[in-house]
PyMOL Python script that loads the backbone (N, CA, C, O; Angstrom):
from pymol import cmd

cmd.read_pdbstr("""\
ATOM      1  N   UNK A   1     158.768 285.609  -6.451  1.00  0.00           N
ATOM      2  CA  UNK A   1     158.470 287.223  -6.757  1.00  0.00           C
ATOM      3  C   UNK A   1     156.761 287.068  -6.143  1.00  0.00           C
ATOM      4  O   UNK A   1     156.496 288.016  -5.404  1.00  0.00           O
ATOM      5  N   UNK A   2     155.557 286.045  -6.316  1.00  0.00           N
ATOM      6  CA  UNK A   2     154.375 286.111  -6.039  1.00  0.00           C
ATOM      7  C   UNK A   2     154.306 286.631  -4.768  1.00  0.00           C
ATOM      8  O   UNK A   2     153.267 287.230  -4.490  1.00  0.00           O
ATOM      9  N   UNK A   3     155.279 286.535  -3.819  1.00  0.00           N
ATOM     10  CA  UNK A   3     154.635 287.415  -2.288  1.00  0.00           C
ATOM     11  C   UNK A   3     155.510 288.894  -2.221  1.00  0.00           C
ATOM     12  O   UNK A   3     155.498 289.637  -1.240  1.00  0.00           O
ATOM     13  N   UNK A   4     156.258 289.143  -3.465  1.00  0.00           N
ATOM     14  CA  UNK A   4     156.241 290.348  -3.045  1.00  0.00           C
ATOM     15  C   UNK A   4     155.184 291.386  -3.984  1.00  0.00           C
ATOM     16  O   UNK A   4     155.087 292.613  -3.959  1.00  0.00           O
ATOM     17  N   UNK A   5     154.099 289.880  -5.198  1.00  0.00           N
ATOM     18  CA  UNK A   5     153.037 290.838  -5.796  1.00  0.00           C
ATOM     19  C   UNK A   5     152.054 290.838  -4.714  1.00  0.00           C
ATOM     20  O   UNK A   5     151.314 291.796  -4.494  1.00  0.00           O
ATOM     21  N   UNK A   6     152.054 289.520  -3.900  1.00  0.00           N
ATOM     22  CA  UNK A   6     150.750 289.429  -3.014  1.00  0.00           C
ATOM     23  C   UNK A   6     150.844 291.139  -2.164  1.00  0.00           C
ATOM     24  O   UNK A   6     150.023 291.986  -1.814  1.00  0.00           O
ATOM     25  N   UNK A   7     152.227 290.994  -2.123  1.00  0.00           N
ATOM     26  CA  UNK A   7     151.735 291.932  -0.659  1.00  0.00           C
ATOM     27  C   UNK A   7     151.887 293.066  -1.757  1.00  0.00           C
ATOM     28  O   UNK A   7     153.009 293.224  -1.275  1.00  0.00           O
ATOM     29  N   UNK A   8     151.849 293.655  -2.394  1.00  0.00           N
ATOM     30  CA  UNK A   8     151.806 295.063  -3.254  1.00  0.00           C
ATOM     31  C   UNK A   8     151.066 294.961  -3.681  1.00  0.00           C
ATOM     32  O   UNK A   8     150.907 296.047  -4.238  1.00  0.00           O
ATOM     33  N   UNK A   9     150.090 294.208  -3.985  1.00  0.00           N
ATOM     34  CA  UNK A   9     148.334 293.857  -4.250  1.00  0.00           C
ATOM     35  C   UNK A   9     147.493 294.327  -3.118  1.00  0.00           C
ATOM     36  O   UNK A   9     146.451 294.967  -3.260  1.00  0.00           O
ATOM     37  N   UNK A  10     148.157 293.869  -1.675  1.00  0.00           N
ATOM     38  CA  UNK A  10     147.446 293.794  -0.361  1.00  0.00           C
ATOM     39  C   UNK A  10     147.278 295.280  -0.079  1.00  0.00           C
ATOM     40  O   UNK A  10     146.164 295.630   0.312  1.00  0.00           O
ATOM     41  N   UNK A  11     148.269 296.248  -0.227  1.00  0.00           N
ATOM     42  CA  UNK A  11     148.738 297.507   0.486  1.00  0.00           C
ATOM     43  C   UNK A  11     147.701 298.100  -0.322  1.00  0.00           C
ATOM     44  O   UNK A  11     146.542 298.416  -0.049  1.00  0.00           O
ATOM     45  N   UNK A  12     148.335 298.173  -1.302  1.00  0.00           N
ATOM     46  CA  UNK A  12     147.158 299.181  -2.303  1.00  0.00           C
ATOM     47  C   UNK A  12     145.880 298.833  -3.147  1.00  0.00           C
ATOM     48  O   UNK A  12     145.780 298.991  -4.364  1.00  0.00           O
ATOM     49  N   UNK A  13     144.794 298.269  -2.189  1.00  0.00           N
ATOM     50  CA  UNK A  13     143.272 297.851  -2.516  1.00  0.00           C
ATOM     51  C   UNK A  13     143.117 296.710  -2.554  1.00  0.00           C
ATOM     52  O   UNK A  13     141.985 296.502  -2.991  1.00  0.00           O
ATOM     53  N   UNK A  14     143.781 295.532  -2.274  1.00  0.00           N
ATOM     54  CA  UNK A  14     143.364 294.342  -2.564  1.00  0.00           C
ATOM     55  C   UNK A  14     142.216 293.807  -1.358  1.00  0.00           C
ATOM     56  O   UNK A  14     141.378 292.906  -1.384  1.00  0.00           O
ATOM     57  N   UNK A  15     142.528 294.615  -0.509  1.00  0.00           N
ATOM     58  CA  UNK A  15     142.068 294.376   1.212  1.00  0.00           C
ATOM     59  C   UNK A  15     140.818 295.239   1.028  1.00  0.00           C
ATOM     60  O   UNK A  15     139.896 294.446   1.220  1.00  0.00           O
ATOM     61  N   UNK A  16     140.256 296.527   0.740  1.00  0.00           N
ATOM     62  CA  UNK A  16     139.904 296.749   0.715  1.00  0.00           C
ATOM     63  C   UNK A  16     138.866 296.392  -0.809  1.00  0.00           C
ATOM     64  O   UNK A  16     137.754 296.838  -1.090  1.00  0.00           O
ATOM     65  N   UNK A  17     139.395 295.816  -1.269  1.00  0.00           N
ATOM     66  CA  UNK A  17     137.686 294.903  -2.461  1.00  0.00           C
ATOM     67  C   UNK A  17     137.566 293.593  -2.086  1.00  0.00           C
ATOM     68  O   UNK A  17     136.766 292.713  -2.402  1.00  0.00           O
ATOM     69  N   UNK A  18     138.682 293.631  -1.218  1.00  0.00           N
ATOM     70  CA  UNK A  18     137.922 292.031  -0.228  1.00  0.00           C
ATOM     71  C   UNK A  18     136.966 292.434   0.860  1.00  0.00           C
ATOM     72  O   UNK A  18     136.283 291.602   1.458  1.00  0.00           O
ATOM     73  N   UNK A  19     136.931 293.629   1.088  1.00  0.00           N
ATOM     74  CA  UNK A  19     136.151 293.344   2.378  1.00  0.00           C
ATOM     75  C   UNK A  19     134.622 293.896   2.072  1.00  0.00           C
ATOM     76  O   UNK A  19     133.703 293.879   2.891  1.00  0.00           O
ATOM     77  N   UNK A  20     134.529 294.529   0.333  1.00  0.00           N
ATOM     78  CA  UNK A  20     133.665 294.418  -0.404  1.00  0.00           C
ATOM     79  C   UNK A  20     132.622 293.175  -0.842  1.00  0.00           C
ATOM     80  O   UNK A  20     131.430 292.955  -1.056  1.00  0.00           O
ATOM     81  N   UNK A  21     133.548 292.717  -0.826  1.00  0.00           N
ATOM     82  CA  UNK A  21     133.215 291.376  -1.243  1.00  0.00           C
ATOM     83  C   UNK A  21     132.302 290.771  -0.816  1.00  0.00           C
ATOM     84  O   UNK A  21     131.177 290.458  -1.206  1.00  0.00           O
ATOM     85  N   UNK A  22     133.471 290.497   0.871  1.00  0.00           N
ATOM     86  CA  UNK A  22     132.591 289.623   2.211  1.00  0.00           C
ATOM     87  C   UNK A  22     131.711 290.509   2.307  1.00  0.00           C
ATOM     88  O   UNK A  22     130.773 289.802   2.674  1.00  0.00           O
ATOM     89  N   UNK A  23     131.043 292.188   2.216  1.00  0.00           N
ATOM     90  CA  UNK A  23     129.572 292.789   2.617  1.00  0.00           C
ATOM     91  C   UNK A  23     128.519 292.119   1.463  1.00  0.00           C
ATOM     92  O   UNK A  23     127.533 291.383   1.499  1.00  0.00           O
ATOM     93  N   UNK A  24     129.104 292.630   0.695  1.00  0.00           N
ATOM     94  CA  UNK A  24     128.378 292.017  -0.302  1.00  0.00           C
ATOM     95  C   UNK A  24     128.134 290.065  -0.526  1.00  0.00           C
ATOM     96  O   UNK A  24     127.163 289.416  -0.915  1.00  0.00           O
ATOM     97  N   UNK A  25     128.921 289.833  -0.265  1.00  0.00           N
ATOM     98  CA  UNK A  25     128.433 288.294   0.108  1.00  0.00           C
ATOM     99  C   UNK A  25     127.838 287.506   1.453  1.00  0.00           C
ATOM    100  O   UNK A  25     127.546 286.314   1.552  1.00  0.00           O
ATOM    101  N   UNK A  26     127.734 288.802   2.684  1.00  0.00           N
ATOM    102  CA  UNK A  26     126.628 288.906   3.743  1.00  0.00           C
ATOM    103  C   UNK A  26     125.021 289.887   3.261  1.00  0.00           C
ATOM    104  O   UNK A  26     123.836 289.974   3.581  1.00  0.00           O
ATOM    105  N   UNK A  27     125.567 290.201   2.738  1.00  0.00           N
ATOM    106  CA  UNK A  27     124.280 290.243   1.441  1.00  0.00           C
ATOM    107  C   UNK A  27     123.366 290.395   0.537  1.00  0.00           C
ATOM    108  O   UNK A  27     122.389 291.066   0.204  1.00  0.00           O
ATOM    109  N   UNK A  28     124.388 289.078   0.118  1.00  0.00           N
ATOM    110  CA  UNK A  28     123.028 287.676  -0.637  1.00  0.00           C
ATOM    111  C   UNK A  28     122.784 286.624   0.353  1.00  0.00           C
ATOM    112  O   UNK A  28     121.664 286.115   0.399  1.00  0.00           O
ATOM    113  N   UNK A  29     123.570 286.301   1.028  1.00  0.00           N
ATOM    114  CA  UNK A  29     123.050 285.649   2.190  1.00  0.00           C
ATOM    115  C   UNK A  29     121.753 285.770   2.995  1.00  0.00           C
ATOM    116  O   UNK A  29     121.183 285.029   3.796  1.00  0.00           O
ATOM    117  N   UNK A  30     121.548 286.746   2.582  1.00  0.00           N
ATOM    118  CA  UNK A  30     120.162 287.332   3.813  1.00  0.00           C
ATOM    119  C   UNK A  30     118.788 287.347   2.879  1.00  0.00           C
ATOM    120  O   UNK A  30     117.853 288.081   3.197  1.00  0.00           O
ATOM    121  N   UNK A  31     118.727 286.558   1.798  1.00  0.00           N
ATOM    122  CA  UNK A  31     118.060 285.908   1.190  1.00  0.00           C
ATOM    123  C   UNK A  31     118.182 284.484   0.652  1.00  0.00           C
ATOM    124  O   UNK A  31     119.249 284.086   0.185  1.00  0.00           O
ATOM    125  N   UNK A  32     117.084 283.712   0.714  1.00  0.00           N
ATOM    126  CA  UNK A  32     117.614 281.643   0.182  1.00  0.00           C
ATOM    127  C   UNK A  32     118.208 281.849  -1.165  1.00  0.00           C
ATOM    128  O   UNK A  32     118.974 281.107  -1.781  1.00  0.00           O
ATOM    129  N   UNK A  33     117.716 282.978  -1.497  1.00  0.00           N
ATOM    130  CA  UNK A  33     118.158 282.239  -3.511  1.00  0.00           C
ATOM    131  C   UNK A  33     119.431 282.978  -4.069  1.00  0.00           C
ATOM    132  O   UNK A  33     120.069 282.610  -5.055  1.00  0.00           O
ATOM    133  N   UNK A  34     119.778 284.395  -3.062  1.00  0.00           N
ATOM    134  CA  UNK A  34     120.870 284.633  -3.339  1.00  0.00           C
ATOM    135  C   UNK A  34     122.312 283.727  -2.417  1.00  0.00           C
ATOM    136  O   UNK A  34     123.514 283.957  -2.547  1.00  0.00           O
ATOM    137  N   UNK A  35     121.624 282.658  -1.487  1.00  0.00           N
ATOM    138  CA  UNK A  35     123.020 281.537  -1.663  1.00  0.00           C
ATOM    139  C   UNK A  35     124.417 281.563  -2.055  1.00  0.00           C
ATOM    140  O   UNK A  35     125.522 281.965  -1.692  1.00  0.00           O
ATOM    141  N   UNK A  36     123.626 280.733  -3.272  1.00  0.00           N
ATOM    142  CA  UNK A  36     124.527 280.672  -4.290  1.00  0.00           C
ATOM    143  C   UNK A  36     125.420 282.008  -4.523  1.00  0.00           C
ATOM    144  O   UNK A  36     126.584 282.193  -4.168  1.00  0.00           O
ATOM    145  N   UNK A  37     124.743 282.694  -5.064  1.00  0.00           N
ATOM    146  CA  UNK A  37     125.091 284.571  -5.688  1.00  0.00           C
ATOM    147  C   UNK A  37     126.495 284.315  -4.086  1.00  0.00           C
ATOM    148  O   UNK A  37     127.533 283.723  -4.382  1.00  0.00           O
ATOM    149  N   UNK A  38     126.367 284.668  -3.028  1.00  0.00           N
ATOM    150  CA  UNK A  38     126.693 285.100  -2.056  1.00  0.00           C
ATOM    151  C   UNK A  38     128.325 284.228  -1.777  1.00  0.00           C
ATOM    152  O   UNK A  38     129.394 284.697  -1.384  1.00  0.00           O
ATOM    153  N   UNK A  39     127.867 282.483  -2.256  1.00  0.00           N
ATOM    154  CA  UNK A  39     128.480 281.798  -2.466  1.00  0.00           C
ATOM    155  C   UNK A  39     130.140 282.354  -3.291  1.00  0.00           C
ATOM    156  O   UNK A  39     131.286 282.362  -2.842  1.00  0.00           O
ATOM    157  N   UNK A  40     129.677 282.694  -4.404  1.00  0.00           N
ATOM    158  CA  UNK A  40     130.554 283.017  -5.382  1.00  0.00           C
ATOM    159  C   UNK A  40     131.641 284.525  -4.321  1.00  0.00           C
ATOM    160  O   UNK A  40     132.840 284.532  -4.040  1.00  0.00           O
ATOM    161  N   UNK A  41     130.924 285.216  -4.115  1.00  0.00           N
ATOM    162  CA  UNK A  41     131.308 286.606  -3.391  1.00  0.00           C
ATOM    163  C   UNK A  41     132.280 286.282  -2.332  1.00  0.00           C
ATOM    164  O   UNK A  41     133.444 286.682  -2.286  1.00  0.00           O
ATOM    165  N   UNK A  42     131.604 285.415  -1.373  1.00  0.00           N
ATOM    166  CA  UNK A  42     133.037 285.316  -0.312  1.00  0.00           C
ATOM    167  C   UNK A  42     134.653 283.922  -1.280  1.00  0.00           C
ATOM    168  O   UNK A  42     135.852 283.870  -1.007  1.00  0.00           O
ATOM    169  N   UNK A  43     133.998 283.254  -2.131  1.00  0.00           N
ATOM    170  CA  UNK A  43     135.241 283.337  -3.512  1.00  0.00           C
ATOM    171  C   UNK A  43     136.044 284.049  -3.683  1.00  0.00           C
ATOM    172  O   UNK A  43     137.104 284.147  -3.063  1.00  0.00           O
ATOM    173  N   UNK A  44     135.704 284.598  -4.463  1.00  0.00           N
ATOM    174  CA  UNK A  44     136.314 285.743  -4.768  1.00  0.00           C
ATOM    175  C   UNK A  44     137.418 286.876  -4.010  1.00  0.00           C
ATOM    176  O   UNK A  44     138.526 287.331  -4.295  1.00  0.00           O
ATOM    177  N   UNK A  45     136.135 287.087  -2.547  1.00  0.00           N
ATOM    178  CA  UNK A  45     137.158 287.531  -1.829  1.00  0.00           C
ATOM    179  C   UNK A  45     138.577 286.700  -1.502  1.00  0.00           C
ATOM    180  O   UNK A  45     139.722 286.986  -1.851  1.00  0.00           O
ATOM    181  N   UNK A  46     138.174 285.761  -0.841  1.00  0.00           N
ATOM    182  CA  UNK A  46     139.442 284.848  -1.154  1.00  0.00           C
ATOM    183  C   UNK A  46     140.377 285.837  -2.560  1.00  0.00           C
ATOM    184  O   UNK A  46     141.248 286.697  -2.427  1.00  0.00           O
ATOM    185  N   UNK A  47     139.981 285.477  -3.370  1.00  0.00           N
ATOM    186  CA  UNK A  47     141.298 285.426  -4.392  1.00  0.00           C
ATOM    187  C   UNK A  47     141.515 286.625  -4.908  1.00  0.00           C
ATOM    188  O   UNK A  47     142.362 286.829  -5.778  1.00  0.00           O
ATOM    189  N   UNK A  48     140.774 287.500  -4.416  1.00  0.00           N
ATOM    190  CA  UNK A  48     141.183 289.195  -4.495  1.00  0.00           C
ATOM    191  C   UNK A  48     142.207 289.716  -3.179  1.00  0.00           C
ATOM    192  O   UNK A  48     142.894 290.729  -3.310  1.00  0.00           O
ATOM    193  N   UNK A  49     142.217 289.021  -2.096  1.00  0.00           N
ATOM    194  CA  UNK A  49     143.230 289.036  -1.141  1.00  0.00           C
ATOM    195  C   UNK A  49     144.548 288.708  -1.338  1.00  0.00           C
ATOM    196  O   UNK A  49     145.371 289.125  -0.523  1.00  0.00           O
ATOM    197  N   UNK A  50     144.980 287.889  -2.480  1.00  0.00           N
ATOM    198  CA  UNK A  50     146.437 287.640  -2.839  1.00  0.00           C
ATOM    199  C   UNK A  50     145.811 286.726  -3.916  1.00  0.00           C
ATOM    200  O   UNK A  50     145.427 285.557  -3.882  1.00  0.00           O
ATOM    201  N   UNK A  51     145.840 287.660  -4.877  1.00  0.00           N
ATOM    202  CA  UNK A  51     145.380 286.549  -6.611  1.00  0.00           C
ATOM    203  C   UNK A  51     146.759 285.674  -7.236  1.00  0.00           C
ATOM    204  O   UNK A  51     146.643 284.584  -7.796  1.00  0.00           O
ATOM    205  N   UNK A  52     148.078 286.385  -7.019  1.00  0.00           N
ATOM    206  CA  UNK A  52     149.648 286.424  -7.447  1.00  0.00           C
ATOM    207  C   UNK A  52     149.744 284.933  -6.863  1.00  0.00           C
ATOM    208  O   UNK A  52     149.797 284.936  -5.633  1.00  0.00           O
ATOM    209  N   UNK A  53     149.784 283.506  -7.522  1.00  0.00           N
ATOM    210  CA  UNK A  53     150.353 282.802  -7.425  1.00  0.00           C
ATOM    211  C   UNK A  53     149.304 281.013  -7.346  1.00  0.00           C
ATOM    212  O   UNK A  53     149.620 279.824  -7.408  1.00  0.00           O
ATOM    213  N   UNK A  54     148.033 281.778  -7.185  1.00  0.00           N
ATOM    214  CA  UNK A  54     146.823 280.554  -7.170  1.00  0.00           C
ATOM    215  C   UNK A  54     146.749 280.548  -8.667  1.00  0.00           C
ATOM    216  O   UNK A  54     146.876 281.127  -9.745  1.00  0.00           O
ATOM    217  N   UNK A  55     146.362 279.148  -7.748  1.00  0.00           N
ATOM    218  CA  UNK A  55     145.718 278.424  -9.156  1.00  0.00           C
ATOM    219  C   UNK A  55     144.297 277.246  -9.032  1.00  0.00           C
ATOM    220  O   UNK A  55     144.094 276.257  -8.328  1.00  0.00           O
ATOM    221  N   UNK A  56     143.626 277.844  -9.939  1.00  0.00           N
ATOM    222  CA  UNK A  56     142.239 277.698  -9.744  1.00  0.00           C
ATOM    223  C   UNK A  56     142.016 276.442 -10.176  1.00  0.00           C
ATOM    224  O   UNK A  56     140.879 275.972 -10.147  1.00  0.00           O
TER     225      UNK A  56
END
""", "prot")
cmd.dss("prot")
cmd.show_as("cartoon", "prot")
cmd.util.cbc("prot")
cmd.orient("prot")
């Protein structure tokens, strides 16, 4: 069931939101102070691609 949910999520906006998190992660990495925030942006991008069935 989580596979079906992830596919639907990916098609209806999960990919676009993940690209947004990647973009802002790259922007945050441009400054030394923003590197920790950039790391978190990349973690959120991974979670945004397939949120169902993940355990944190």
